[in-house]
C-alpha positions as CSV (number, residue, x, y, z in Angstrom):
1,G,103.5,17.1,247.7
2,E,103.8,18.8,251.0
3,S,100.3,20.3,251.1
4,A,98.7,16.9,250.3
5,F,100.9,15.4,253.1
6,H,99.7,18.0,255.6
7,R,96.1,17.4,254.5
8,R,96.0,13.5,254.3
9,I,97.9,12.4,257.4
10,P,95.5,14.0,259.9
11,E,92.6,12.6,257.8
12,I,94.1,9.1,258.0
13,L,94.7,9.4,261.8
14,E,91.1,10.7,262.5
15,D,89.4,8.1,260.3
16,V,88.1,5.3,262.6
17,D,87.0,3.2,259.7
18,E,90.7,2.9,258.6
19,Q,92.0,-0.6,259.4
20,L,95.2,0.6,261.0
21,P,96.4,-1.2,264.1
22,P,96.5,1.0,267.2
23,L,100.3,0.6,267.5
24,L,100.8,1.8,263.9
25,R,98.3,4.7,264.3
26,A,100.2,5.8,267.4
27,G,103.6,5.6,265.6
28,I,102.3,7.6,262.7
29,A,100.8,10.2,265.0
30,H,104.1,10.5,266.9
31,S,106.2,10.8,263.7
32,Y,103.8,13.4,262.3
33,E,104.1,15.5,265.5
34,T,107.9,15.3,265.2
35,Y,107.7,16.3,261.6
36,E,105.4,19.3,262.4
37,E,107.9,20.5,265.1
38,L,110.8,20.2,262.8
39,H,108.9,22.0,260.0
40,E,108.1,24.9,262.4
41,Q,111.7,25.1,263.5
42,K,112.8,25.2,259.8
43,E,110.4,28.0,259.0
44,A,111.6,30.0,262.0
45,R,115.3,29.5,260.9
46,D,114.4,30.6,257.4
47,V,112.8,33.8,258.7
48,E,115.9,34.5,260.8
49,L,118.1,33.8,257.8
50,K,116.2,36.2,255.6
51,K,116.4,38.9,258.3
52,Y,120.1,38.5,258.6
53,V,120.6,38.7,254.8
54,Q,118.4,41.8,254.5
55,N,120.5,43.5,257.3
56,N,123.9,42.6,255.7
57,A,125.0,45.1,253.1
58,D,127.2,42.6,251.2
59,C,124.4,40.0,251.0
60,R,122.0,42.6,249.7
61,R,124.5,43.6,247.0
62,L,125.1,39.9,246.0
63,M,121.3,39.4,245.7
64,A,121.3,41.9,242.8
65,L,123.1,39.3,240.7
66,E,120.9,37.2,238.4
67,G,119.7,34.0,240.0
68,V,121.0,34.7,243.5
69,G,118.6,34.5,246.4
70,H,119.1,34.8,250.1
71,I,120.6,31.3,250.6
72,S,123.0,31.7,247.7
73,A,124.0,35.2,248.8
74,L,124.9,34.0,252.3
75,G,126.7,31.0,250.9
76,L,128.7,33.1,248.5
77,L,129.6,35.6,251.3
78,V,130.7,32.8,253.7
79,R,132.7,31.0,251.0
80,L,134.3,34.0,249.3
81,R,135.1,35.8,252.6
82,G,136.4,32.6,254.2
83,G,138.6,31.6,251.3
84,D,141.6,33.7,250.2
85,Y,141.0,33.6,246.4
86,D,143.4,35.5,244.3
87,S,140.9,35.5,241.4
88,G,137.3,34.8,240.5
89,R,138.5,31.9,238.4
90,N,140.0,30.1,241.4
91,A,136.9,30.7,243.4
92,A,134.6,29.2,240.7
93,A,136.9,26.2,240.4
94,C,136.8,25.6,244.2
95,I,133.0,25.7,244.1
96,G,133.0,23.2,241.2
97,L,131.8,25.4,238.3
98,T,134.7,24.8,236.0
99,P,135.8,21.7,234.0
100,V,138.3,19.4,235.6
101,Q,141.8,19.5,234.2
102,H,143.8,16.4,233.3
103,S,147.0,18.1,232.2
104,S,150.5,17.0,232.2
105,G,153.5,18.8,230.8
106,E,152.6,20.8,227.7
107,K,149.3,19.0,227.0
108,V,146.3,20.6,228.5
109,R,143.3,18.4,228.6
110,M,140.0,19.8,229.8
111,G,137.5,17.3,231.1
112,R,133.9,17.9,232.0
113,I,132.4,19.5,235.0
114,A,132.3,16.9,237.7
115,K,128.8,16.4,239.2
116,Q,129.9,14.4,242.2
117,Q,132.2,17.0,243.8
118,G,129.6,19.7,243.8
119,S,128.6,21.5,247.0
120,T,125.3,22.8,248.3
121,L,126.4,26.3,247.2
122,R,127.0,25.0,243.7
123,S,123.6,23.4,243.6
124,C,121.9,26.7,244.7
125,L,123.8,28.7,242.2
126,F,123.0,26.2,239.4
127,L,119.3,26.2,240.3
128,G,119.1,30.0,240.4
129,A,121.0,30.3,237.1
130,R,118.7,27.6,235.5
131,S,115.7,29.7,236.6
132,V,117.1,32.7,234.9
133,V,117.9,30.8,231.7
134,C,114.5,29.2,231.5
135,K,112.8,32.6,231.9
136,L,115.1,34.2,229.3
137,K,114.2,31.6,226.7
138,H,110.8,33.1,226.3
139,R,111.7,36.8,226.2
140,E,114.0,39.2,224.5
141,P,117.3,40.2,226.2
142,T,117.6,43.6,227.9
143,T,121.2,43.6,229.0
144,E,124.5,42.6,227.4
145,K,124.8,39.6,229.8
146,E,121.3,38.4,228.7
147,R,122.3,38.7,225.1
148,W,125.4,36.6,225.7
149,L,123.3,34.1,227.6
150,K,120.7,33.9,224.9
151,G,123.4,33.1,222.3
152,L,124.9,30.5,224.6
153,I,121.5,28.8,225.0
154,A,121.2,28.6,221.3
155,R,124.7,27.2,220.8
156,R,125.1,24.9,223.8
157,G,121.7,24.3,225.5
158,I,120.1,25.2,228.8
159,K,122.3,23.3,231.3
160,C,125.5,24.5,229.8
161,A,124.3,28.0,229.8
162,A,123.1,27.7,233.4
163,I,126.6,26.5,234.5
164,A,128.2,29.3,232.6
165,L,126.0,31.9,234.2
166,A,126.7,30.4,237.7
167,N,130.4,30.6,236.9
168,K,130.1,34.2,235.8
169,T,128.1,34.9,238.9
170,V,130.8,33.7,241.2
171,R,133.5,35.6,239.3
172,T,131.4,38.8,239.5
173,A,130.7,38.2,243.2
174,V,134.5,37.9,243.9
175,A,135.0,41.3,242.1
176,M,132.1,42.9,243.9
177,L,133.3,41.8,247.4
178,R,136.9,42.7,246.7
179,N,136.2,46.2,245.3
180,G,133.1,46.9,247.4
181,N,131.0,48.1,244.5
182,D,127.4,47.3,243.5
183,Y,126.3,45.2,240.5
184,Q,125.1,47.2,237.6
185,P,124.1,45.3,234.5
186,Q,125.1,46.9,231.3
187,P,122.0,47.6,229.2
188,L,121.9,46.7,225.5
189,A,123.1,49.4,223.2
190,A,120.3,50.8,221.0
191,N,121.9,49.9,217.7
192,A,122.9,46.3,218.9
193,A,119.2,45.2,219.1
């Protein structure tokens, strides 16, 4: 992992008993310095990104959705504001969260969700949704969406439920950005539990 990498490389470079040729030792040292510089730049960009997201009202509203973090919120904002989608369904299809259609004439044939045409945004949304699904497996639902999701997990499995949640997230995000309202999950009715 990253912490072991940060710990071991300096140890290897400082160990004089290590039988590394001087040229290799110099190359590793240079590569490690370059890695450290890039890592610091990445951390600085991540801090700037988080500040931007916190200062943007639309991004803050999008982060209220289940499984949406600062990177997913910014990706959704850019993708949904940049594209002129007439419906949430079309937006989810463009991001790659709906099955591919192989239709002709009157016959509608739905394929599977293509893994190869996915984008970084789709990956972020799927990972966030998968996190929500895995946490929901071990507790009782508190909202209508969680109840729907819990039933979907039982019927179709974790991965299918995660894709369905990501699809629903995109559709909800389109409606939120179009109408300018906040996300308010619907709590479970007292008699439905």
